[in-house]
C-alpha positions in Angstrom: -47.4 -51.2 -99.9 -50.1 -52.0 -97.4 -47.8 -54.2 -95.3 -45.1 -51.6 -95.3 -47.5 -48.9 -94.2 -48.7 -51.1 -91.4 -45.2 -51.8 -90.3 -44.4 -48.1 -90.3 -47.5 -47.4 -88.2 -46.5 -50.1 -85.7 -43.1 -48.6 -85.3 -44.5 -45.2 -84.7 -47.0 -46.5 -82.1 -44.2 -48.3 -80.3 -42.1 -45.2 -80.3 -45.0 -43.2 -78.9 -45.7 -45.9 -76.3 -42.0 -46.0 -75.5 -41.8 -42.2 -75.1 -44.9 -42.4 -72.9 -43.3 -45.0 -70.7 -40.1 -42.8 -70.5 -42.3 -39.9 -69.3 -43.9 -42.1 -66.7 -40.5 -43.4 -65.4 -38.4 -40.2 -65.7 -40.6 -37.1 -64.9 -38.9 -33.8 -65.5 -38.1 -30.8 -63.2 -37.4 -30.7 -59.5 -39.1 -34.1 -59.0 -36.4 -35.7 -61.2 -33.8 -35.7 -58.3 -33.5 -39.1 -56.6 -34.5 -39.4 -53.0 -31.3 -39.4 -50.7 -30.7 -42.6 -48.8 -29.8 -42.7 -45.0 -26.1 -42.7 -45.6 -26.3 -39.6 -47.9 -28.4 -37.8 -45.3 -26.1 -38.7 -42.5 -23.0 -37.6 -44.4 -24.7 -34.3 -45.4 -25.6 -33.7 -41.8 -22.1 -34.3 -40.5 -20.6 -32.1 -43.2 -23.0 -29.2 -42.3 -22.2 -29.8 -38.6 -18.4 -29.5 -39.3 -19.0 -26.3 -41.2 -21.2 -24.9 -38.4 -24.1 -24.6 -41.0 -26.9 -24.8 -38.5 -29.5 -23.9 -41.1 -28.5 -26.9 -43.3 -28.4 -29.1 -40.2 -31.9 -28.2 -39.1 -33.3 -28.9 -42.5 -32.1 -32.5 -42.2 -33.6 -33.0 -38.8 -37.0 -34.6 -38.2 -39.1 -32.5 -35.8 -36.3 -29.9 -35.3 -36.4 -28.6 -31.6 -37.1 -24.9 -31.2 -33.9 -24.4 -29.4 -31.8 -26.5 -31.8 -29.6 -23.6 -33.0 -29.1 -22.1 -29.5 -28.1 -25.5 -28.1 -25.3 -25.8 -30.6 -24.2 -22.2 -30.2 -24.2 -22.4 -26.4 -22.4 -25.7 -26.4 -19.5 -24.3 -28.5 -19.5 -21.0 -26.7 -19.5 -22.4 -23.1 -16.8 -25.0 -23.9 -14.7 -22.6 -26.0 -14.7 -25.0 -29.0 -12.9 -23.7 -32.0 -12.9 -26.7 -34.3 -14.8 -29.9 -35.0 -13.8 -32.9 -37.1 -16.2 -35.8 -37.7 -15.5 -39.2 -39.2 -18.5 -41.3 -40.2 -18.5 -45.0 -39.5 -20.5 -47.8 -41.2 -24.2 -47.3 -41.6 -26.5 -49.9 -40.0 -30.1 -50.4 -41.2 -32.8 -51.7 -39.0 -35.5 -52.5 -41.5 -36.6 -50.1 -44.2 -37.5 -47.2 -42.0 -34.7 -46.8 -39.4 -30.9 -46.6 -39.6 -28.0 -45.4 -37.5 -24.6 -44.1 -38.3 -21.9 -44.3 -35.6 -19.3 -41.6 -35.9 -16.1 -40.4 -34.2 -15.5 -36.7 -33.4 -12.7 -34.5 -32.2 -13.5 -31.1 -30.8 -10.7 -28.6 -30.5 -10.9 -26.6 -27.3 -9.1 -23.3 -27.4 -5.7 -23.3 -25.7 -6.3 -26.8 -24.3 -6.3 -29.2 -27.2 -8.3 -32.1 -28.6 -11.3 -33.6 -27.0 -12.3 -36.8 -28.8 -15.8 -38.3 -28.5 -18.0 -40.9 -30.2 -21.7 -40.7 -30.8 -24.4 -42.0 -33.2 -26.7 -40.4 -35.7 -30.1 -42.0 -35.7 -32.1 -41.7 -38.8 -35.7 -42.4 -39.7 -37.7 -42.3 -43.0 -40.4 -39.7 -42.9 -42.7 -39.0 -45.8 -40.3 -40.9 -48.1 -37.3 -38.9 -47.0 -34.5 -39.8 -44.5 -34.1 -37.5 -41.6 -31.9 -37.2 -38.5 -33.6 -38.0 -35.2 -31.8 -35.4 -33.1 -31.5 -35.4 -29.4 -29.0 -33.8 -27.0 -27.3 -37.1 -27.0 -26.3 -36.4 -30.6 -24.1 -33.6 -29.3 -22.5 -35.9 -26.8 -23.5 -39.3 -25.3 -23.2 -37.8 -21.8 -26.2 -35.7 -22.5 -28.5 -38.7 -23.0 -30.4 -38.1 -19.8 -30.3 -34.3 -19.9 -28.0 -32.0 -17.9 -25.0 -30.1 -19.3 -21.3 -30.3 -19.9 -19.1 -27.7 -18.3 -15.4 -26.7 -18.5 -14.1 -26.4 -15.0 -10.8 -24.9 -13.9 -8.7 -27.2 -11.7 -6.0 -25.8 -9.5 -2.5 -26.8 -10.6 0.2 -28.2 -8.4 1.8 -26.0 -5.8 5.2 -24.6 -6.5 8.2 -26.8 -5.6 10.4 -24.9 -3.1 14.1 -25.7 -3.2 17.1 -24.4 -1.3 19.1 -21.4 -2.5 21.4 -23.8 -4.3 18.5 -25.5 -6.1 18.5 -28.8 -4.1 15.4 -30.3 -2.6 14.8 -30.0 1.1 15.2 -33.2 3.2 11.9 -34.6 4.5 12.8 -33.7 8.1 14.4 -30.3 7.4 12.6 -28.7 10.4 11.3 -25.9 8.1 8.3 -27.8 6.8 5.6 -25.5 8.2 7.4 -22.4 6.9 7.9 -23.9 3.5 4.2 -24.8 3.3 3.4 -21.2 4.2 5.7 -19.9 1.5 4.3 -22.3 -1.1 0.7 -21.2 -0.4 1.6 -17.6 -1.0 3.1 -18.3 -4.4 1.4 -18.9 -7.7 1.8 -22.5 -8.8 2.5 -23.9 -12.2 -0.9 -22.8 -13.7 -4.3 -24.3 -13.7 -5.6 -27.4 -15.4 -9.1 -28.0 -16.8 -11.7 -30.7 -16.7 -14.7 -31.4 -18.9 -17.5 -32.6 -16.6 -21.0 -33.8 -17.3 -23.4 -32.4 -14.7 -26.6 -34.5 -14.6 -30.0 -33.3 -13.7 -29.7 -35.1 -10.3 -26.5 -33.1 -9.5 -24.1 -35.9 -10.0 -20.9 -35.1 -11.9 -18.9 -37.3 -14.3 -15.5 -36.3 -15.6 -15.3 -36.7 -19.3 -11.8 -35.4 -20.0 -8.9 -33.7 -18.2 -6.3 -31.3 -19.5 -3.3 -31.5 -17.2 -1.8 -28.2 -15.9 1.8 -27.4 -16.5 4.3 -29.1 -14.2 5.0 -27.5 -10.8 7.0 -24.3 -10.9 10.3 -24.7 -9.1 11.1 -21.7 -6.9 14.4 -21.1 -5.0 14.1 -20.0 -1.5 16.9 -18.2 0.4 17.3 -21.1 2.8 20.7 -22.8 3.0 20.5 -26.5 3.3 23.5 -26.9 5.6 22.5 -23.9 7.8 18.9 -25.2 8.0 20.3 -28.6 9.0 22.5 -27.1 11.7 19.5 -25.1 13.0 17.3 -28.2 13.2 20.1 -30.2 15.0 20.7 -27.4 17.5 17.1 -27.8 18.7 17.3 -31.6 19.0 16.4 -32.5 22.6 15.3 -29.0 23.5 12.1 -29.2 25.5 11.5 -25.5 26.4 10.2 -23.0 23.9 12.9 -22.0 21.5 13.4 -20.7 18.0 16.4 -20.2 15.6 16.4 -17.7 12.8 19.5 -17.3 10.7 19.7 -14.2 8.4 22.3 -13.1 5.9 23.2 -9.7 7.3 24.0 -7.9 4.1 20.9 -9.0 2.2 18.2 -9.8 4.7 17.9 -13.3 3.3 16.7 -15.9 5.7 19.0 -18.9 5.7 17.2 -21.0 8.3 14.1 -21.2 10.4 13.5 -23.8 13.1 11.6 -23.7 16.4 10.3 -25.6 19.4 7.2 -23.6 19.9 4.8 -26.4 19.3 1.9 -25.9 17.0 1.6 -22.2 17.9 0.5 -20.0 15.0 0.4 -23.0 12.6 4.0 -24.0 13.5 5.3 -20.6 12.4 6.0 -19.0 15.7 9.6 -18.0 14.7 8.2 -15.5 12.3 4.6 -14.8 13.5 4.9 -15.2 17.3 5.4 -12.1 19.5 7.2 -12.5 22.7 9.0 -10.3 25.2 12.6 -10.2 23.9 14.1 -9.5 27.3 17.8 -8.6 27.4 18.2 -9.1 23.6 16.4 -5.8 23.3 19.3 -4.1 25.0 20.9 -3.9 21.5 18.2 -1.4 20.6 18.4 0.4 23.9 22.2 0.7 23.5 21.7 2.3 20.1 19.3 4.8 21.6 21.7 5.6 24.4 24.6 6.1 21.9 22.3 8.5 19.9 22.0 10.5 23.1 25.7 11.0 23.7 27.0 7.9 25.4 29.9 6.1 23.8 31.0 2.4 24.2 33.6 3.6 26.7 31.4 5.9 28.7 31.6 5.1 32.4 28.3 3.9 33.9 27.3 2.2 37.1 26.0 -1.3 37.4 24.5 -1.6 40.9 22.7 -4.6 42.2 19.5 -2.6 42.4 18.3 0.6 40.8 15.0 2.3 41.7 13.7 5.2 39.5 12.2 8.2 41.3 8.8 7.1 42.7 9.3 3.8 41.0 9.9 0.1 41.6 13.4 -1.4 42.0 15.2 -3.1 39.1 17.7 -5.9 39.8 20.2 -8.0 37.9 20.1 -11.7 37.4 21.8 -13.5 40.3 22.1 -10.2 42.1 25.1 -9.2 40.0 26.8 -5.8 40.6 29.9 -4.2 39.3 32.0 -2.4 41.9 32.4 1.3 41.2 31.8 1.9 37.5 32.2 0.1 34.3 32.1 1.0 30.6 28.8 0.8 28.6 30.4 -2.0 26.7 31.1 -3.9 29.9 27.6 -3.3 31.2 26.3 -4.6 27.9 28.5 -7.7 28.0 27.1 -8.7 31.4 23.6 -7.7 30.4 23.3 -5.3 33.4 19.6 -4.5 33.8 20.2 -1.7 36.3 22.6 0.1 33.9 20.2 0.2 31.0 17.2 1.0 33.2 19.1 3.9 34.9 20.6 5.3 31.7 17.3 5.1 29.9 15.5 7.0 32.6 18.3 9.6 32.7 18.7 10.1 28.9 15.5 8.8 27.2 12.7 10.2 29.4 11.8 12.7 26.7 11.7 10.0 24.1 14.1 8.2 21.8 13.6 4.6 22.6 10.7 4.1 20.3 12.5 6.1 17.6 15.5 3.8 17.9 13.4 0.7 17.9 11.7 1.8 14.6 15.1 2.0 13.0 15.4 -1.8 13.7 12.0 -2.7 12.2 9.7 -2.3 15.2 6.3 -0.9 14.6 6.8 -1.6 10.8 5.0 -4.0 8.5 7.1 -6.9 7.1 6.9 -7.0 3.4 6.9 -10.8 3.2 5.4 -13.3 5.6 5.9 -12.7 9.3 5.8 -9.8 11.8 8.5 -7.9 13.6 7.5 -6.3 16.9 6.1 -3.3 18.7 7.2 -0.7 21.3 4.8 1.8 22.8 5.6 5.2 24.2 6.2 5.0 27.9 3.9 6.6 30.5 6.4 6.9 33.4 9.9 6.0 34.5 8.9 2.5 35.6 7.6 1.7 32.1 10.6 3.2 30.4 13.0 1.2 32.6 11.1 -2.0 31.8 10.9 -1.2 28.1 14.7 -0.6 28.1 15.3 -4.2 29.1 12.8 -5.8 26.7 9.8 -6.0 29.0 6.6 -4.1 29.6 5.2 -3.0 26.1 8.0 -4.5 24.1 7.2 -7.7 22.1 9.1 -9.1 19.1 9.3 -12.2 16.9 12.4 -14.3 16.8 12.7 -13.1 13.1 12.6 -9.5 14.3 15.5 -10.0 16.7 17.5 -11.8 14.1 17.1 -8.8 11.9 18.2 -6.5 14.7 21.5 -8.4 15.1 21.9 -8.5 11.3 21.4 -4.7 11.2 24.2 -4.2 13.8 26.6 -6.3 11.8 25.8 -4.7 8.4 24.9 -1.2 9.6 21.5 -1.2 7.9 18.2 -2.8 8.8 16.8 -4.8 5.9 13.4 -6.4 5.2 13.6 -10.2 5.4 13.6 -12.2 2.2 12.7 -15.8 1.9 12.3 -16.4 -1.9 14.5 -15.0 -4.6 17.5 -13.0 -3.8 18.1 -9.3 -3.0 21.1 -7.1 -2.5 24.6 -8.4 -2.3 25.8 -12.0 -1.8 
């Protein structure tokens, strides 16, 4: 009996000792949770970061910066980030107190796409727990030495201008300066964007680029064969000259070429104002017809005409028509004296400026270019000179092309250089 009792006592003591050992090894309550290793801490941090749980992130950081939350919010806000995917790599330990976890990330930028990056979580053991050693470099390696990352708009390619039939212009079309002007006035294919790291010393490094859409192709009204003919017509011309071809029933410009040097950016045919001379007699003839003359009206074409108290007007080469001729005949030989005399006789009270404005003078051109101006005359001399395209009258080659187009079609039209308008 005694031996059995002793044996029973020994078993009880061992059981008690075993229970005591269990209590020592496995305490109860909150302290029973195992301490997370560096890999678990890193994984938890990345998961919280993906979920934008800044509170959970900050609890896993050693010495959390005061602006930790604002840095993350501002980073996402300024770069318009709408998603974040993080893929952990393989943990590397450096002794028992330090570790690092490289990871890959992809940020989604609204309307632009994916922005991949790679960084490293550095971890340290503090007070028996693994924590993330956070620096701005954790957000992106480009922030290692401070600075910021910005999203910068980059202008897209200029529009590609083509002929009215959709073909490209030849390199030596003769219209290069005009096409450059038109392209600059049109919106291109949209903007691209670049992500740039701006360092504290002001230097900039491009981190990623989001290409703009391809160049937008825009048809002009230019005709390739007409443009080629205009350019050829000026080959070998040394004196100032310009050619503007216009489709009369629409106002579409079919060709532009000039030998005006670099004047007005090489766009003298549409921006330059010059005395139109006898070409203005088209406008003067219209004014005279509105005052009662007809194409068959008999008029004189003397070698010299002198207005009352004025200076004499003469014809080129001393030309004179014996007796009288028709208004049509005087127009055909560009008789200065006829148009000066008839204007003084019929337009002294006004009418020349009104007629000119029907042909685009003193008006704004809706597109690129200018037309011309005519001022009210102060005396007969000024009126006679205005009537033959001198004195106050100036016009662009474009303006005079529109004048002749208006005569052919019966209506003056604004010029068009891109797109199409009206018939044809």
